[in-house]
N, C-alpha and C positions, 0 to 999 in steps of 0.2 A: 231636587234626593228627598226631601217630602212624599210628594206624589208621585212618584216610581217607588219608594220603597213599597210601598200605601197599596201601590196600583201590582207591586208583582205577586205583596203579600197577602194583595186580596184572589189573587188566581191562580198565587200556589191553594190556596181554600179553597176555590172548589171545585179543581182536579183536584188535590182528597177524595174531600167527601161524591166528587160521581165514579169514582178508583174507590172506596171502600164502601156506595151503594152499590157496584156492579156486582162483591164479591156474594153482601149479601142479600141480591136477586139471584148469583146459582149457586147459594146455596141454599133456599129455598128452592128450587127447582128440586136440585138433589135431593134433599130430604120427598117433594111428592113423587116424583122415579123410585123414592127406594119403597113410598108406603103404596105402589102403584104394582110393585116388584113380589116386594109380597104376599099380599090380597090374590096376584097370579099363582106367586108359590101355592098358598092353599090352598084355591079352589083347585092348579094339578093337586096338589095330595089327596084332595077330599069327590075328588072327576075317579067315574064307573070309568071300568077296565073290563074290555069284554076280554071271553075264551082262552086270546092266547095271549095275553095281557096289554092284549095296544088300546090306545086312550080311543070314548069311542068316535064315532064321521061332525058330531054337534061338536064336541069339545073338541076334536083336532083343530077342524075350522075359525073355532077363535081362538088356541092356542095364534094357528098363524096371522086368523085377522092382528090378537093383540101383541103380535112377535115383527111387524111386516110395517104397525106402524103406529110401533115407539120411537124409528130410528125419521121419522117421516116431519117435522118443524119449519111453521108455516108461522108469518109475520098477518097476513090477511089471510081470511078463509070466508 
């Protein structure tokens, strides 16, 4: 009984550790994404606009590039 109880306690501790480490990782990723979003918004605010109050071609391409790549996540590069 002592071995079984110790094993259950040990496995429960490992399980909780994995859950909390995953939550911490997700929080860090969310903070990084929020920081990137702030930088992007600051860049858009500071960007030059043309006479029709539209973003310039280079800014538009950069914005499109950043928006499309924020949806791609890969384990391998």
